[in-house]
N, C-alpha and C positions, 0 to 999 in steps of 0.2 A: 504494500500500500504506500501511497505517497505521503510524505510528511507535510508539514506546514510550508515547506519551501516550494519552489516552483518546479519540483520534479514531476515527471509524468508517471502515472501508475502503469506498470507493465501488465499487459493482459496476456493470459496464457494462450499460446498458439496450439492449434491442433496439429499433431504430428501425422503426416500422410502415411507413415508406416503403421500407425495405430488405426487410422481411419482413412483408407485410400480414397474414398469418395470426397474427402475435404479438398483434395487437389483440384478437382474440376467443378466444385461448387454445388454439390448435392445437398448441402445443409441449408435447406430453405423450403419454400413452398413450390407449388406448381402454378405460376402466374398465368401462363398461356392456357393450361388445362382448366383452370378455374374460370377464366373468361369464356372459353369455348363451352364448358358445361353450363355456365350462366346464360349464355345466348341460346343454347339449345333448350334449356328449361323455360326461358321466357317466351320462346316461340311455341313450345309444345303445350304449355298450360292453357292458353286461350284456344288452341286447336282442339282440345278435349271437349270444348263446348259445342262443337259441331255434332249434331245428332240429337239425341233425346235428353234435353235438359228439363229437369222437373221443377226446380224452384230457384228463387233468387239467391238462396244460401249457397247453392251449388255454383252459381255464377260468381258470387263473391269469393268463394274459396279457390276459384281458378284465376280470376282477374287480379285480385289484390296481391297474392304472392308473386304473380308475374310482374306487376308494377314495382313491387319491392325489389325484385331481382334486377330489373332494368335500372332503378334508382341506384342500387348498389354498384352495378357495373359502371354507370356514369360517374358516380362518386369516386370509385376506385381509379378510373382513368384520369379524372381531374387531379386527384391527390398524387398520382404517380407523375403526372406532367409537371405539377408545381411543387414537387418535393424539395426540401432543403438539400442542397448539395454539400458534401463534405469537402 
């Protein structure tokens, strides 16, 4: 740990011998896969309304989650675009 002086705290590095995937960046999420799954889900949810829909509750349970997913995708894209750079 750093003391009160202006020393920088050393962070432990992952040794590629212990975890070979650290070398090529596997320690993270699936950003492209998440976006693709979100787009597919946002398209398929309203498509499930085609056919026999019984009530407005059914419509709400298809449309509102699709809108939430679309809002999340837009929010994620905007946050990624305007993220603070190190």
